[in-house]
C-alpha angles and dihedrals in degrees: 000000000000113000123235090237091057092049092050091049092051092049090050092052092050092047091053095045099050098066090039093058095040093048090086118056151194139245110289102174109063086025118237113215118213126230114255113278097027107149101187114028090179096054127103119258094231138354113211141160116273108279097209118076111242147111095292095147090055095052110116117218127319094309091055092049093050092046092051091045092054091047094050093041089061093042091053093045092237113168098181138358095232092071090052098042093048094045097081119022092185091059103031100030135258123315111277092008112231094340126104114240089189095057122123108290115255126217114256111255112260096212096071093246144096122218129213121214090247141346122311102249103181133062118249146091128296135187139190121207134186104206102308098341120096108219101172134026137165132164092211107039095163092063096035099050107026147004098260095265127106091225093068103070113225115239115193114210154210097028115168109209095179092099090065105109123240088254092054135258142226117264110210127189122191127185126176105196115202102215134187116202125173091343094308127107123232140175116232115197124210124185126177128178125192121179109222131203118231121284123268106280098184092107094050090045092050092051093049093045093046094050094044097049095037091056092048092047092047094051096045102038111017097064111105096008123122115262094247091050090050091051094050092049092047093053091045093053094045090056091049092049091050091052091048098050098039106046 
């Protein structure tokens, strides 16, 4: 028979672990879908010891961790964290973490931003990539995109989605959280992948259509007409083309 004391202890452990795991997060806009069977979408992929030799245990607070990270990043000639975090899946966790790179493609956000599920609550660098192009980077994402609390949702901007090809691209988010637990320093790795559909091409289509038809119209119908008549017809056709290409 299980004792009441044991049950109370188990409940206490679960109650403490739930907010701890969910105090991290995942990409919400565009939405990252998790692979089937993922129990904690907000959790890190792996938690490991710092991989660069340095005085990690002596770093004081978040400012000290970020300062040491920047110093060692330069000393190790690291240009971006993606290259490092994708270099060894056994050490840094599987590609895309718990997210599904084969999920249904999402439309690129139109506000030039990407939104996390909650606030970034640990010091450390983050990056956003569209295929092989880095479109956002910061060595101190907690300070740059939030106030250090999970209640203030982190919005990453500006993010230029124009490089996403017409056939779509892969949105990749990387975050290396510099964590201090029980007086010891750790690296927590986060990887999110979101397949995106191609960008809105209505503007490009309108420009091509407008130029094509305007030239044809000008050549066939403008010749021999008075200047004022040409101008009125040109304006009229431009308005029609605009209505056609931007429903």
